[in-house]
Structures are given as C-alpha cells and as structure tokens.
PQR file of N, CA, C, O and H, with PARSE charges and radii, in Angstrom:
ATOM      1  N   MET A   1     -38.428 184.366-107.397 -0.4000 1.5000
ATOM      2  CA  MET A   1     -37.351 184.158-108.333 -0.0000 2.0000
ATOM      3  C   MET A   1     -37.729 184.708-109.715  0.5500 1.7000
ATOM      4  O   MET A   1     -36.924 185.393-110.346 -0.5500 1.4000
ATOM      5  N   ARG A   2     -38.933 184.416-110.183 -0.4000 1.5000
ATOM      6  CA  ARG A   2     -39.356 184.920-111.500 -0.0000 2.0000
ATOM      7  C   ARG A   2     -39.448 186.439-111.499  0.5500 1.7000
ATOM      8  O   ARG A   2     -39.118 187.093-112.489 -0.5500 1.4000
ATOM      9  H   ARG A   2     -39.587 183.860-109.670  0.4000 1.0000
ATOM     10  N   ARG A   3     -39.896 186.986-110.387 -0.4000 1.5000
ATOM     11  CA  ARG A   3     -40.006 188.445-110.297 -0.0000 2.0000
ATOM     12  C   ARG A   3     -38.623 189.083-110.426  0.5500 1.7000
ATOM     13  O   ARG A   3     -38.458 190.096-111.106 -0.5500 1.4000
ATOM     14  H   ARG A   3     -40.163 186.454-109.583  0.4000 1.0000
ATOM     15  N   GLU A   4     -37.632 188.479-109.765 -0.4000 1.5000
ATOM     16  CA  GLU A   4     -36.261 188.991-109.854 -0.0000 2.0000
ATOM     17  C   GLU A   4     -35.734 188.876-111.283  0.5500 1.7000
ATOM     18  O   GLU A   4     -35.077 189.790-111.781 -0.5500 1.4000
ATOM     19  H   GLU A   4     -37.765 187.656-109.213  0.4000 1.0000
ATOM     20  N   ALA A   5     -36.020 187.759-111.938 -0.4000 1.5000
ATOM     21  CA  ALA A   5     -35.577 187.568-113.322 -0.0000 2.0000
ATOM     22  C   ALA A   5     -36.235 188.595-114.235  0.5500 1.7000
ATOM     23  O   ALA A   5     -35.591 189.141-115.131 -0.5500 1.4000
ATOM     24  H   ALA A   5     -36.554 187.016-111.534  0.4000 1.0000
ATOM     25  N   GLY A   6     -37.509 188.854-114.008 -0.4000 1.5000
ATOM     26  CA  GLY A   6     -38.210 189.860-114.800 -0.0000 2.0000
ATOM     27  C   GLY A   6     -37.621 191.242-114.605  0.5500 1.7000
ATOM     28  O   GLY A   6     -37.475 192.004-115.561 -0.5500 1.4000
ATOM     29  H   GLY A   6     -38.032 188.411-113.280  0.4000 1.0000
ATOM     30  N   LYS A   7     -37.280 191.566-113.363 -0.4000 1.5000
ATOM     31  CA  LYS A   7     -36.674 192.870-113.081 -0.0000 2.0000
ATOM     32  C   LYS A   7     -35.314 192.987-113.761  0.5500 1.7000
ATOM     33  O   LYS A   7     -34.978 194.033-114.316 -0.5500 1.4000
ATOM     34  H   LYS A   7     -37.398 190.947-112.586  0.4000 1.0000
ATOM     35  N   ARG A   8     -34.528 191.897-113.712 -0.4000 1.5000
ATOM     36  CA  ARG A   8     -33.222 191.933-114.389 -0.0000 2.0000
ATOM     37  C   ARG A   8     -33.386 192.122-115.892  0.5500 1.7000
ATOM     38  O   ARG A   8     -32.619 192.851-116.521 -0.5500 1.4000
ATOM     39  H   ARG A   8     -34.801 191.048-113.261  0.4000 1.0000
ATOM     40  N   LEU A   9     -34.391 191.459-116.464 -0.4000 1.5000
ATOM     41  CA  LEU A   9     -34.650 191.598-117.897 -0.0000 2.0000
ATOM     42  C   LEU A   9     -35.020 193.036-118.240  0.5500 1.7000
ATOM     43  O   LEU A   9     -34.481 193.611-119.186 -0.5500 1.4000
ATOM     44  H   LEU A   9     -35.014 190.866-115.953  0.4000 1.0000
ATOM     45  N   LEU A  10     -35.934 193.614-117.476 -0.4000 1.5000
ATOM     46  CA  LEU A  10     -36.341 194.997-117.740 -0.0000 2.0000
ATOM     47  C   LEU A  10     -35.178 195.963-117.560  0.5500 1.7000
ATOM     48  O   LEU A  10     -35.034 196.912-118.331 -0.5500 1.4000
ATOM     49  H   LEU A  10     -36.371 193.147-116.707  0.4000 1.0000
ATOM     50  N   ASP A  11     -34.345 195.728-116.547 -0.4000 1.5000
ATOM     51  CA  ASP A  11     -33.166 196.574-116.339 -0.0000 2.0000
ATOM     52  C   ASP A  11     -32.209 196.472-117.527  0.5500 1.7000
ATOM     53  O   ASP A  11     -31.673 197.480-117.987 -0.5500 1.4000
ATOM     54  H   ASP A  11     -34.462 194.958-115.921  0.4000 1.0000
ATOM     55  N   ALA A  12     -32.000 195.253-118.018 -0.4000 1.5000
ATOM     56  CA  ALA A  12     -31.108 195.059-119.166 -0.0000 2.0000
ATOM     57  C   ALA A  12     -31.669 195.742-120.408  0.5500 1.7000
ATOM     58  O   ALA A  12     -30.929 196.357-121.176 -0.5500 1.4000
ATOM     59  H   ALA A  12     -32.436 194.434-117.645  0.4000 1.0000
ATOM     60  N   MET A  13     -32.978 195.629-120.598 -0.4000 1.5000
ATOM     61  CA  MET A  13     -33.608 196.278-121.754 -0.0000 2.0000
ATOM     62  C   MET A  13     -33.422 197.790-121.685  0.5500 1.7000
ATOM     63  O   MET A  13     -33.158 198.432-122.702 -0.5500 1.4000
ATOM     64  H   MET A  13     -33.579 195.129-119.974  0.4000 1.0000
ATOM     65  N   GLN A  14     -33.558 198.353-120.502 -0.4000 1.5000
ATOM     66  CA  GLN A  14     -33.384 199.799-120.353 -0.0000 2.0000
ATOM     67  C   GLN A  14     -31.938 200.200-120.641  0.5500 1.7000
ATOM     68  O   GLN A  14     -31.695 201.226-121.277 -0.5500 1.4000
ATOM     69  H   GLN A  14     -33.772 197.832-119.676  0.4000 1.0000
ATOM     70  N   ARG A  15     -30.979 199.397-120.177 -0.4000 1.5000
ATOM     71  CA  ARG A  15     -29.570 199.714-120.450 -0.0000 2.0000
ATOM     72  C   ARG A  15     -29.284 199.660-121.950  0.5500 1.7000
ATOM     73  O   ARG A  15     -28.535 200.488-122.468 -0.5500 1.4000
ATOM     74  H   ARG A  15     -31.177 198.564-119.660  0.4000 1.0000
ATOM     75  N   LEU A  16     -29.875 198.689-122.649 -0.4000 1.5000
ATOM     76  CA  LEU A  16     -29.678 198.598-124.099 -0.0000 2.0000
ATOM     77  C   LEU A  16     -30.275 199.806-124.809  0.5500 1.7000
ATOM     78  O   LEU A  16     -29.672 200.350-125.735 -0.5500 1.4000
ATOM     79  H   LEU A  16     -30.483 198.016-122.228  0.4000 1.0000
ATOM     80  N   ARG A  17     -31.466 200.224-124.371 -0.4000 1.5000
ATOM     81  CA  ARG A  17     -32.086 201.416-124.969 -0.0000 2.0000
ATOM     82  C   ARG A  17     -31.214 202.645-124.742  0.5500 1.7000
ATOM     83  O   ARG A  17     -30.999 203.445-125.652 -0.5500 1.4000
ATOM     84  H   ARG A  17     -31.955 199.782-123.619  0.4000 1.0000
ATOM     85  N   THR A  18     -30.718 202.783-123.519 -0.4000 1.5000
ATOM     86  CA  THR A  18     -29.884 203.929-123.166 -0.0000 2.0000
ATOM     87  C   THR A  18     -28.595 203.936-123.986  0.5500 1.7000
ATOM     88  O   THR A  18     -28.124 204.996-124.396 -0.5500 1.4000
ATOM     89  H   THR A  18     -30.893 202.133-122.780  0.4000 1.0000
ATOM     90  N   ALA A  19     -28.026 202.755-124.224 -0.4000 1.5000
ATOM     91  CA  ALA A  19     -26.781 202.641-124.987 -0.0000 2.0000
ATOM     92  C   ALA A  19     -27.023 202.717-126.490  0.5500 1.7000
ATOM     93  O   ALA A  19     -26.077 202.690-127.277 -0.5500 1.4000
ATOM     94  H   ALA A  19     -28.409 201.894-123.890  0.4000 1.0000
ATOM     95  N   ASN A  20     -28.300 202.813-126.889 -0.4000 1.5000
ATOM     96  CA  ASN A  20     -28.677 202.912-128.296 -0.0000 2.0000
ATOM     97  C   ASN A  20     -28.211 201.694-129.101  0.5500 1.7000
ATOM     98  O   ASN A  20     -27.752 201.823-130.236 -0.5500 1.4000
ATOM     99  H   ASN A  20     -29.068 202.834-126.250  0.4000 1.0000
ATOM    100  N   VAL A  21     -28.337 200.513-128.492 -0.4000 1.5000
ATOM    101  CA  VAL A  21     -27.967 199.258-129.153 -0.0000 2.0000
ATOM    102  C   VAL A  21     -29.150 198.804-130.004  0.5500 1.7000
ATOM    103  O   VAL A  21     -30.266 198.703-129.496 -0.5500 1.4000
ATOM    104  H   VAL A  21     -28.709 200.408-127.570  0.4000 1.0000
ATOM    105  N   PRO A  22     -28.925 198.528-131.293 -0.5600 1.5000
ATOM    106  CA  PRO A  22     -30.037 198.088-132.145  0.2800 2.0000
ATOM    107  C   PRO A  22     -30.526 196.700-131.728  0.5500 1.7000
ATOM    108  O   PRO A  22     -29.742 195.893-131.230 -0.5500 1.4000
ATOM    109  N   PRO A  23     -31.794 196.421-131.924 -0.5600 1.5000
ATOM    110  CA  PRO A  23     -32.321 195.101-131.556  0.2800 2.0000
ATOM    111  C   PRO A  23     -31.732 194.008-132.447  0.5500 1.7000
ATOM    112  O   PRO A  23     -31.341 194.261-133.586 -0.5500 1.4000
ATOM    113  N   LEU A  24     -31.676 192.789-131.906 -0.4000 1.5000
ATOM    114  CA  LEU A  24     -31.194 191.644-132.681 -0.0000 2.0000
ATOM    115  C   LEU A  24     -32.239 191.231-133.702  0.5500 1.7000
ATOM    116  O   LEU A  24     -33.441 191.373-133.475 -0.5500 1.4000
ATOM    117  H   LEU A  24     -31.994 192.583-130.980  0.4000 1.0000
ATOM    118  N   THR A  25     -31.768 190.720-134.821 -0.4000 1.5000
ATOM    119  CA  THR A  25     -32.683 190.155-135.808 -0.0000 2.0000
ATOM    120  C   THR A  25     -33.083 188.755-135.342  0.5500 1.7000
ATOM    121  O   THR A  25     -32.467 188.197-134.434 -0.5500 1.4000
ATOM    122  H   THR A  25     -30.791 190.605-135.005  0.4000 1.0000
ATOM    123  N   GLU A  26     -34.108 188.196-135.962 -0.4000 1.5000
ATOM    124  CA  GLU A  26     -34.517 186.830-135.612 -0.0000 2.0000
ATOM    125  C   GLU A  26     -33.374 185.849-135.864  0.5500 1.7000
ATOM    126  O   GLU A  26     -33.180 184.910-135.092 -0.5500 1.4000
ATOM    127  H   GLU A  26     -34.609 188.649-136.700  0.4000 1.0000
ATOM    128  N   GLU A  27     -32.624 186.063-136.935 -0.4000 1.5000
ATOM    129  CA  GLU A  27     -31.495 185.184-137.250 -0.0000 2.0000
ATOM    130  C   GLU A  27     -30.410 185.281-136.177  0.5500 1.7000
ATOM    131  O   GLU A  27     -29.845 184.265-135.773 -0.5500 1.4000
ATOM    132  H   GLU A  27     -32.782 186.825-137.562  0.4000 1.0000
ATOM    133  N   GLU A  28     -30.120 186.490-135.717 -0.4000 1.5000
ATOM    134  CA  GLU A  28     -29.118 186.666-134.669 -0.0000 2.0000
ATOM    135  C   GLU A  28     -29.557 185.990-133.367  0.5500 1.7000
ATOM    136  O   GLU A  28     -28.742 185.383-132.673 -0.5500 1.4000
ATOM    137  H   GLU A  28     -30.579 187.316-136.045  0.4000 1.0000
ATOM    138  N   ILE A  29     -30.833 186.097-133.046 -0.4000 1.5000
ATOM    139  CA  ILE A  29     -31.357 185.443-131.845 -0.0000 2.0000
ATOM    140  C   ILE A  29     -31.219 183.931-131.976  0.5500 1.7000
ATOM    141  O   ILE A  29     -30.767 183.264-131.045 -0.5500 1.4000
ATOM    142  H   ILE A  29     -31.495 186.590-133.611  0.4000 1.0000
ATOM    143  N   ALA A  30     -31.605 183.390-133.125 -0.4000 1.5000
ATOM    144  CA  ALA A  30     -31.496 181.948-133.356 -0.0000 2.0000
ATOM    145  C   ALA A  30     -30.043 181.491-133.246  0.5500 1.7000
ATOM    146  O   ALA A  30     -29.770 180.429-132.685 -0.5500 1.4000
ATOM    147  H   ALA A  30     -31.973 183.932-133.881  0.4000 1.0000
ATOM    148  N   ASP A  31     -29.111 182.280-133.775 -0.4000 1.5000
ATOM    149  CA  ASP A  31     -27.688 181.943-133.686 -0.0000 2.0000
ATOM    150  C   ASP A  31     -27.217 181.931-132.232  0.5500 1.7000
ATOM    151  O   ASP A  31     -26.463 181.044-131.832 -0.5500 1.4000
ATOM    152  H   ASP A  31     -29.332 183.142-134.230  0.4000 1.0000
ATOM    153  N   GLU A  32     -27.655 182.906-131.445 -0.4000 1.5000
ATOM    154  CA  GLU A  32     -27.285 182.969-130.026 -0.0000 2.0000
ATOM    155  C   GLU A  32     -27.830 181.768-129.262  0.5500 1.7000
ATOM    156  O   GLU A  32     -27.124 181.161-128.457 -0.5500 1.4000
ATOM    157  H   GLU A  32     -28.267 183.626-131.770  0.4000 1.0000
ATOM    158  N   VAL A  33     -29.087 181.433-129.519 -0.4000 1.5000
ATOM    159  CA  VAL A  33     -29.707 180.284-128.851 -0.0000 2.0000
ATOM    160  C   VAL A  33     -28.953 179.007-129.207  0.5500 1.7000
ATOM    161  O   VAL A  33     -28.664 178.188-128.335 -0.5500 1.4000
ATOM    162  H   VAL A  33     -29.660 181.927-130.173  0.4000 1.0000
ATOM    163  N   ALA A  34     -28.637 178.841-130.480 -0.4000 1.5000
ATOM    164  CA  ALA A  34     -27.902 177.652-130.923 -0.0000 2.0000
ATOM    165  C   ALA A  34     -26.529 177.575-130.256  0.5500 1.7000
ATOM    166  O   ALA A  34     -26.089 176.493-129.869 -0.5500 1.4000
ATOM    167  H   ALA A  34     -28.872 179.506-131.188  0.4000 1.0000
ATOM    168  N   ALA A  35     -25.857 178.708-130.122 -0.4000 1.5000
ATOM    169  CA  ALA A  35     -24.534 178.725-129.497 -0.0000 2.0000
ATOM    170  C   ALA A  35     -24.613 178.333-128.023  0.5500 1.7000
ATOM    171  O   ALA A  35     -23.773 177.577-127.536 -0.5500 1.4000
ATOM    172  H   ALA A  35     -26.214 179.587-130.437  0.4000 1.0000
ATOM    173  N   VAL A  36     -25.607 178.838-127.320 -0.4000 1.5000
ATOM    174  CA  VAL A  36     -25.769 178.493-125.900 -0.0000 2.0000
ATOM    175  C   VAL A  36     -26.104 177.015-125.751  0.5500 1.7000
ATOM    176  O   VAL A  36     -25.560 176.336-124.879 -0.5500 1.4000
ATOM    177  H   VAL A  36     -26.290 179.453-127.715  0.4000 1.0000
ATOM    178  N   ARG A  37     -26.986 176.522-126.589 -0.4000 1.5000
ATOM    179  CA  ARG A  37     -27.344 175.096-126.526 -0.0000 2.0000
ATOM    180  C   ARG A  37     -26.132 174.214-126.808  0.5500 1.7000
ATOM    181  O   ARG A  37     -25.934 173.197-126.144 -0.5500 1.4000
ATOM    182  H   ARG A  37     -27.428 177.073-127.297  0.4000 1.0000
ATOM    183  N   ALA A  38     -25.328 174.598-127.782 -0.4000 1.5000
ATOM    184  CA  ALA A  38     -24.132 173.816-128.109 -0.0000 2.0000
ATOM    185  C   ALA A  38     -23.147 173.832-126.944  0.5500 1.7000
ATOM    186  O   ALA A  38     -22.540 172.809-126.629 -0.5500 1.4000
ATOM    187  H   ALA A  38     -25.488 175.425-128.322  0.4000 1.0000
ATOM    188  N   ALA A  39     -22.986 174.987-126.306 -0.4000 1.5000
ATOM    189  CA  ALA A  39     -22.071 175.087-125.169 -0.0000 2.0000
ATOM    190  C   ALA A  39     -22.561 174.234-124.007  0.5500 1.7000
ATOM    191  O   ALA A  39     -21.766 173.561-123.352 -0.5500 1.4000
ATOM    192  H   ALA A  39     -23.479 175.818-126.562  0.4000 1.0000
ATOM    193  N   ARG A  40     -23.852 174.257-123.751 -0.4000 1.5000
ATOM    194  CA  ARG A  40     -24.408 173.444-122.662 -0.0000 2.0000
ATOM    195  C   ARG A  40     -24.250 171.958-122.958  0.5500 1.7000
ATOM    196  O   ARG A  40     -23.929 171.166-122.072 -0.5500 1.4000
ATOM    197  H   ARG A  40     -24.498 174.804-124.283  0.4000 1.0000
ATOM    198  N   LYS A  41     -24.480 171.594-124.211 -0.4000 1.5000
ATOM    199  CA  LYS A  41     -24.355 170.186-124.598 -0.0000 2.0000
ATOM    200  C   LYS A  41     -22.908 169.726-124.439  0.5500 1.7000
ATOM    201  O   LYS A  41     -22.652 168.606-123.995 -0.5500 1.4000
ATOM    202  H   LYS A  41     -24.741 172.238-124.931  0.4000 1.0000
ATOM    203  N   ALA A  42     -21.964 170.594-124.802 -0.4000 1.5000
ATOM    204  CA  ALA A  42     -20.548 170.252-124.723 -0.0000 2.0000
ATOM    205  C   ALA A  42     -20.095 170.051-123.279  0.5500 1.7000
ATOM    206  O   ALA A  42     -19.214 169.234-123.013 -0.5500 1.4000
ATOM    207  H   ALA A  42     -22.172 171.503-125.162  0.4000 1.0000
ATOM    208  N   THR A  43     -20.688 170.789-122.354 -0.4000 1.5000
ATOM    209  CA  THR A  43     -20.290 170.675-120.948 -0.0000 2.0000
ATOM    210  C   THR A  43     -21.209 169.754-120.159  0.5500 1.7000
ATOM    211  O   THR A  43     -20.952 169.469-118.989 -0.5500 1.4000
ATOM    212  H   THR A  43     -21.404 171.453-122.570  0.4000 1.0000
ATOM    213  N   GLY A  44     -22.277 169.287-120.796 -0.4000 1.5000
ATOM    214  CA  GLY A  44     -23.221 168.417-120.110 -0.0000 2.0000
ATOM    215  C   GLY A  44     -24.114 169.155-119.139  0.5500 1.7000
ATOM    216  O   GLY A  44     -24.756 168.536-118.291 -0.5500 1.4000
ATOM    217  H   GLY A  44     -22.486 169.518-121.746  0.4000 1.0000
ATOM    218  N   ALA A  45     -24.162 170.484-119.253 -0.4000 1.5000
ATOM    219  CA  ALA A  45     -24.980 171.292-118.341 -0.0000 2.0000
ATOM    220  C   ALA A  45     -26.441 171.223-118.735  0.5500 1.7000
ATOM    221  O   ALA A  45     -26.780 171.204-119.919 -0.5500 1.4000
ATOM    222  H   ALA A  45     -23.641 170.987-119.942  0.4000 1.0000
ATOM    223  N   ALA A  46     -27.296 171.186-117.740 -0.4000 1.5000
ATOM    224  CA  ALA A  46     -28.743 171.215-117.981 -0.0000 2.0000
ATOM    225  C   ALA A  46     -29.182 172.656-118.150  0.5500 1.7000
ATOM    226  O   ALA A  46     -28.493 173.577-117.711 -0.5500 1.4000
ATOM    227  H   ALA A  46     -27.022 171.201-116.779  0.4000 1.0000
ATOM    228  N   GLY A  47     -30.312 172.851-118.778 -0.4000 1.5000
ATOM    229  CA  GLY A  47     -30.815 174.200-119.003 -0.0000 2.0000
ATOM    230  C   GLY A  47     -31.485 174.825-117.804  0.5500 1.7000
ATOM    231  O   GLY A  47     -31.909 175.978-117.877 -0.5500 1.4000
ATOM    232  H   GLY A  47     -30.872 172.104-119.135  0.4000 1.0000
ATOM    233  N   HIS A  48     -31.595 174.113-116.710 -0.4000 1.5000
ATOM    234  CA  HIS A  48     -32.323 174.653-115.556 -0.0000 2.0000
ATOM    235  C   HIS A  48     -31.419 174.816-114.391  0.5500 1.7000
ATOM    236  O   HIS A  48     -31.855 175.259-113.328 -0.5500 1.4000
ATOM    237  H   HIS A  48     -31.251 173.176-116.651  0.4000 1.0000
TER
END
C-alpha cells in the first residue's frame, strides 16, 4: 500500500513539473492542511 502511495506521489510530482506548476509556499501548504482538517472534522471523518 505504501509503495503504491509513493508511486502515485511521484507520478503527481512529475505531472506538476510537466505542467510547469510553481511549488506551494509553506503558507499555502498550511492553509491546505487546515482546510482538509476542517472538512474532516465537519463530517466526522477520521484521517486514516
């Protein structure tokens, strides 16, 4: 399972490089994490 997740991550990174998408700033990453956590909390979903 972890190997598959790693492959998906590497594939996504390659697609972003190919699309010339700039990397997220630390603030943007923190905002994304906060948004996902808030959505999970609102629906009662666990992180796993």
